[in-house]
C-alpha positions as CSV (number, residue, x, y, z in Angstrom):
1,M,134.8,81.6,98.2
2,P,131.4,80.7,96.6
3,T,131.3,78.1,93.8
4,F,129.4,78.7,90.6
5,K,127.8,76.4,88.1
6,P,128.4,77.0,84.4
7,A,124.8,78.2,83.8
8,Y,121.6,79.2,85.6
9,L,118.1,79.9,84.5
10,V,115.9,81.6,87.1
11,H,112.3,81.9,86.0
12,G,108.7,82.2,87.3
13,D,106.0,84.7,88.2
14,D,107.4,85.8,91.6
15,H,109.2,88.8,90.1
16,G,110.3,90.2,93.4
17,R,112.2,87.0,94.3
18,I,113.7,86.8,90.8
19,T,115.0,90.4,91.2
20,E,116.5,89.4,94.5
21,R,118.2,86.4,93.0
22,R,119.7,88.5,90.2
23,A,121.0,91.1,92.6
24,R,122.5,88.5,94.8
25,L,124.3,86.8,91.9
26,R,125.7,90.2,90.8
27,K,127.0,90.9,94.3
28,L,128.7,87.5,94.5
29,A,130.1,87.9,91.0
30,E,131.5,91.4,91.7
31,G,133.1,90.0,94.9
32,T,134.7,87.2,92.9
33,S,135.7,88.9,89.7
34,G,135.1,92.6,90.2
35,A,132.8,94.8,88.1
36,A,134.9,94.2,85.0
37,G,134.2,90.5,85.1
38,I,130.4,90.9,84.6
39,E,128.7,91.4,81.2
40,L,125.1,92.5,81.3
41,F,122.5,92.0,78.6
42,E,119.2,93.8,79.1
43,G,116.4,95.3,77.0
44,E,117.0,95.2,73.3
45,A,120.6,94.1,73.9
46,A,119.3,90.8,75.4
47,D,119.1,89.1,72.0
48,P,120.0,85.4,71.7
49,A,122.4,86.0,68.8
50,A,124.2,88.8,70.7
51,V,124.5,86.6,73.8
52,A,125.8,83.7,71.7
53,G,128.4,86.0,70.2
54,A,129.6,87.2,73.6
55,L,129.7,83.7,74.9
56,S,131.9,82.6,72.0
57,A,134.2,85.7,72.0
58,M,137.6,85.6,73.7
59,T,138.1,87.8,76.8
60,F,141.2,89.1,78.5
61,A,139.5,89.5,81.9
62,L,141.2,87.8,84.7
63,G,139.3,85.2,86.9
64,R,135.8,83.9,86.3
65,R,133.7,85.6,83.6
66,F,130.0,86.2,84.4
67,I,127.3,86.9,81.7
68,V,123.9,88.0,83.1
69,V,121.0,88.0,80.7
70,D,117.6,89.6,81.6
71,G,114.3,89.3,79.8
72,V,114.6,85.8,78.3
73,E,110.8,85.3,78.8
74,R,110.5,87.1,75.4
75,W,112.7,84.5,73.6
76,K,111.5,81.8,71.3
77,D,112.8,78.3,70.9
78,K,113.5,78.8,67.1
79,E,115.9,81.7,67.9
80,L,118.2,79.7,70.0
81,D,120.3,77.6,67.6
82,G,123.5,79.7,67.9
83,L,123.2,80.1,71.6
84,V,122.6,76.4,72.3
85,E,125.7,75.6,70.2
86,A,127.8,78.3,72.0
87,M,126.7,76.8,75.4
88,R,128.0,73.4,74.4
89,E,131.5,75.0,74.0
90,M,131.6,77.2,77.0
91,L,135.0,77.9,78.6
92,P,135.5,76.4,82.1
93,D,135.8,79.8,83.9
94,T,132.5,81.1,82.5
95,T,129.1,81.4,84.2
96,I,126.0,82.5,82.3
97,A,122.8,83.3,84.1
98,F,119.4,83.8,82.5
99,F,116.5,85.6,84.2
100,A,112.8,85.3,83.0
101,R,110.0,87.2,84.6
102,E,107.0,85.2,83.4
103,D,103.3,85.9,83.3
104,N,100.3,84.3,81.5
105,K,101.7,85.1,78.1
106,L,105.5,85.1,78.4
107,K,107.5,82.1,79.4
108,A,111.1,81.1,79.3
109,P,111.7,78.8,76.3
110,G,111.9,75.1,77.1
111,R,114.9,74.7,74.8
112,L,116.8,77.2,76.9
113,A,116.1,75.2,80.1
114,D,117.4,72.1,78.3
115,A,120.6,73.9,77.2
116,V,121.3,75.1,80.8
117,R,120.9,71.5,82.2
118,T,123.0,70.1,79.4
119,A,125.8,72.6,80.3
120,G,125.7,71.3,83.8
121,G,123.7,74.2,85.1
122,E,120.7,74.7,87.3
123,V,117.1,75.7,86.5
124,S,115.1,77.3,89.3
125,A,111.5,78.2,89.3
126,E,110.3,81.0,91.5
127,R,106.5,80.7,91.7
128,S,104.0,83.0,93.4
129,V,101.8,81.4,96.1
130,K,98.1,81.4,95.4
131,P,96.1,83.8,97.6
132,W,94.4,80.9,99.5
133,E,97.7,79.3,100.2
134,L,99.4,82.4,101.6
135,P,98.4,81.9,105.3
136,K,100.0,78.5,105.3
137,W,103.1,79.9,103.5
138,V,103.4,82.7,106.1
139,I,103.3,80.2,108.9
140,E,105.9,78.0,107.3
141,R,108.2,81.0,106.7
142,G,107.7,82.1,110.2
143,H,108.7,78.8,111.6
144,Q,111.9,79.0,109.5
145,L,112.6,82.3,111.3
146,Q,111.7,80.7,114.7
147,L,108.4,82.6,114.9
148,N,105.3,81.0,116.3
149,L,102.4,82.2,114.2
150,D,98.9,80.7,114.2
151,M,96.4,81.1,111.3
152,D,94.8,84.2,112.7
153,A,98.1,86.0,113.0
154,A,99.1,84.9,109.5
155,R,95.8,86.3,108.1
156,A,96.2,89.5,110.0
157,L,99.7,90.0,108.5
158,I,98.4,89.4,105.0
159,A,95.5,91.8,105.6
160,H,97.9,94.5,107.0
161,V,100.7,94.4,104.4
162,G,99.2,92.8,101.3
163,E,99.8,89.6,99.4
164,R,103.3,90.1,97.9
165,Q,105.5,87.4,99.2
166,Q,108.6,89.5,99.4
167,R,106.9,92.1,101.4
168,L,105.5,89.5,103.8
169,L,108.9,88.0,104.2
170,R,110.5,91.3,105.0
171,E,107.8,91.9,107.7
172,L,108.4,88.4,109.1
173,E,112.1,89.2,109.3
174,K,111.3,92.4,111.2
175,L,109.2,90.4,113.7
176,A,112.0,87.9,114.1
177,L,114.5,90.7,115.0
178,R,112.0,92.0,117.6
179,L,111.1,88.7,119.3
180,E,113.0,85.9,121.0
181,P,113.1,82.5,119.1
182,G,109.9,80.6,119.6
183,D,107.9,83.6,120.8
184,R,104.2,83.6,119.8
185,V,103.2,86.3,117.3
186,E,99.9,87.9,118.5
187,H,97.4,89.7,116.3
188,Q,98.1,93.0,118.1
189,L,101.8,92.7,117.6
190,V,101.2,92.3,113.8
191,E,99.2,95.6,113.8
192,D,101.8,97.4,115.9
193,V,105.1,96.3,114.3
194,T,104.5,95.6,110.6
195,A,104.2,98.2,107.9
196,A,100.9,99.5,106.7
197,S,99.7,98.4,103.3
198,A,102.0,99.5,100.5
199,E,99.1,101.2,98.7
200,R,99.6,104.3,101.0
201,K,103.3,104.4,100.2
202,I,102.6,104.1,96.4
203,W,100.2,107.1,96.6
204,S,102.8,108.9,98.6
205,L,105.4,108.2,95.8
206,A,102.9,109.4,93.2
207,D,102.2,112.6,95.2
208,A,105.9,113.3,95.7
209,L,106.4,113.1,92.0
210,V,103.5,115.4,91.3
211,A,104.9,117.9,93.8
212,G,108.4,117.7,92.4
213,R,110.0,116.3,95.7
214,T,112.8,114.3,94.1
215,Q,114.5,113.0,97.2
216,A,111.3,111.9,98.9
217,A,110.2,110.1,95.7
218,T,113.5,108.3,95.4
219,R,113.4,107.1,99.0
220,L,109.8,105.9,98.6
221,Y,110.6,104.1,95.3
222,L,113.6,102.3,96.8
223,A,111.5,101.3,99.9
224,L,108.7,99.9,97.7
225,R,111.1,98.0,95.5
226,A,112.7,96.5,98.6
227,Q,109.2,95.3,99.6
228,G,108.9,93.4,96.3
229,E,106.8,96.0,94.3
230,R,107.2,95.7,90.5
231,V,108.0,98.8,88.5
232,P,105.1,98.3,86.0
233,G,102.7,98.2,89.0
234,L,104.1,101.4,90.5
235,L,104.0,103.1,87.1
236,Y,100.3,102.4,86.8
237,W,99.5,104.5,89.9
238,I,102.1,107.1,89.1
239,S,100.8,107.7,85.6
240,Q,97.2,107.8,87.0
241,R,98.2,110.5,89.5
242,L,100.2,112.6,87.0
243,R,97.2,112.5,84.5
244,L,94.9,113.6,87.3
245,A,97.2,116.5,88.3
246,H,97.4,117.5,84.6
247,D,93.6,117.6,84.4
248,V,93.5,119.8,87.5
249,A,96.1,122.2,86.1
250,R,94.2,122.4,82.8
251,A,91.0,123.1,84.7
252,L,92.7,125.9,86.7
253,D,94.1,127.5,83.6
254,A,90.6,127.4,82.1
255,G,89.3,129.4,85.0
256,Q,87.2,126.8,86.7
257,P,86.4,127.5,90.3
258,V,88.6,125.7,92.8
259,A,85.6,124.6,94.8
260,K,84.2,122.8,91.7
261,I,87.6,121.2,90.9
262,K,87.9,120.0,94.5
263,A,84.4,118.5,94.4
264,D,85.1,116.7,91.2
265,L,88.2,115.1,92.6
266,R,86.2,113.1,95.2
267,M,89.2,112.9,97.5
268,P,89.6,113.8,101.2
269,S,89.6,117.5,101.6
270,R,93.3,117.8,102.7
271,A,94.5,115.5,99.9
272,A,92.5,117.4,97.3
273,D,93.9,120.8,98.5
274,A,97.4,119.4,98.3
275,L,96.9,118.0,94.8
276,I,95.4,121.3,93.5
277,A,98.3,123.3,95.0
278,D,100.9,121.0,93.5
279,A,99.1,121.0,90.1
280,R,99.0,124.8,90.1
281,S,102.7,125.0,91.0
282,R,103.9,122.5,88.4
283,G,101.6,123.7,85.6
284,Q,100.2,121.9,82.5
285,E,103.4,121.8,80.4
286,R,105.7,120.3,83.1
287,L,103.0,117.8,84.1
288,R,102.5,116.8,80.4
289,A,106.3,116.3,80.1
290,A,106.2,114.1,83.3
291,I,103.4,112.0,81.8
292,E,105.6,111.4,78.7
293,E,108.6,110.4,80.9
294,A,106.4,107.9,82.7
295,A,105.2,106.5,79.3
296,D,108.8,106.2,78.1
297,L,109.7,104.3,81.3
298,E,106.8,101.9,80.8
299,L,108.1,101.2,77.3
300,V,111.5,100.3,78.7
301,T,110.0,98.0,81.4
302,R,108.1,96.1,78.6
303,G,111.3,95.5,76.7
304,G,110.9,98.4,74.2
305,G,113.0,101.4,73.6
306,T,116.8,101.5,73.4
307,A,117.7,101.7,77.1
308,L,120.6,99.3,78.0
309,T,120.5,100.1,81.7
310,S,118.8,98.0,84.4
311,E,115.1,98.5,85.1
312,D,115.8,100.2,88.5
313,T,118.4,102.5,87.0
314,A,116.0,103.6,84.2
315,A,113.3,104.1,86.8
316,L,115.5,106.2,89.1
317,R,116.6,108.4,86.2
318,A,113.0,108.8,85.2
319,I,112.0,109.9,88.7
320,Q,114.7,112.6,88.5
321,R,113.2,113.9,85.3
322,I,109.5,113.5,86.3
323,A,110.1,115.5,89.5
324,T,112.0,118.3,87.8
C-alpha cells in the first residue's frame, strides 16, 4: 500500500506534468480510500477560506482523507492566515495536495510552500525545459528508457512531434516498446514510428467540432490531452476555426459566390470545400452558439464562472454542446 505525506504542493510551468501528477494522486487516493475519501476544490470553490474550513471540519469517512486543491497559483500570501493555522492542526489520517499551474504572472504563494513543509509535506517543482535544452533532455530521458539516441535523432524527434515534454516522453515510450534495450534510434525510425506534429490533430479536432462529429472530436481531444496539450491552447485554435466557419456561413447566407468565399479562405482546395460544406450544414445560429460555448469554457479554464467540475470534464461537456 502506498504511503502518503500530510501535504503536497506541486507547482511549475510544465502543466502537462502537473496534470499527470494530479491524476496519479487521485488514482492512488481512490485505491486507498475510495471515491468517498476524496474532496476536490476547483474553480471558484478553490478558495483558501473554504479549504481551511474543510480541513478543520470533522469527517465520518473511514480511512485516510484526501483533499485535492487546484488553481492555487491565483492565491495570495495575505489570504492564507486561516489555512496556515488549519494545517498546523491537521489530523494524522489527512493528506492535502495543492496544484499550481504557473506562468509569467501567476505563481504559487511562498507562504503556502512554507506551510506544506512545516506540516511535514513535500514541495515539488515541475519546470518546462528551455527549447535549446530539449535535445539533451530527450537524450537523457531516452537513456532512462534504455534507448540510444544521438543529438541528430533527438533533434529529429523534436522537429517531428513538437516541443511539449509530455508529448516527447510519450513518443520515447513508444520507441522503447518497439526496440530492444540499448538499440540505437535512427533518424528514419523517428520519422516512421513517432506521431506527426500535434498541430494537424488540433486542426482535425477543430474541424470535427465545426462538422458536428461529436465522437471524433472527443477521441481527438483525449488524444491531445494525453500528449500534454493544454486546454487553453486547444481552445485558441478551436475558437479560431469556429469563427471562420461562422464567417463562411454568414457569407453564404448573404449570397456570396462559393468561388469567392473559397478564394478568400486561402486554404487547400479540399479543406476549403469541406469547411464550406460544414458551415452550410451547421448554419450561422448553431455556429454562433458554438462560439459562445467555447468562450464559456475559456472562462472556466481561467478560473472564472461557477463550474465546480474538473477542467477536462468541463471541456468534454462543452465538446458535446459545441458539436450539437
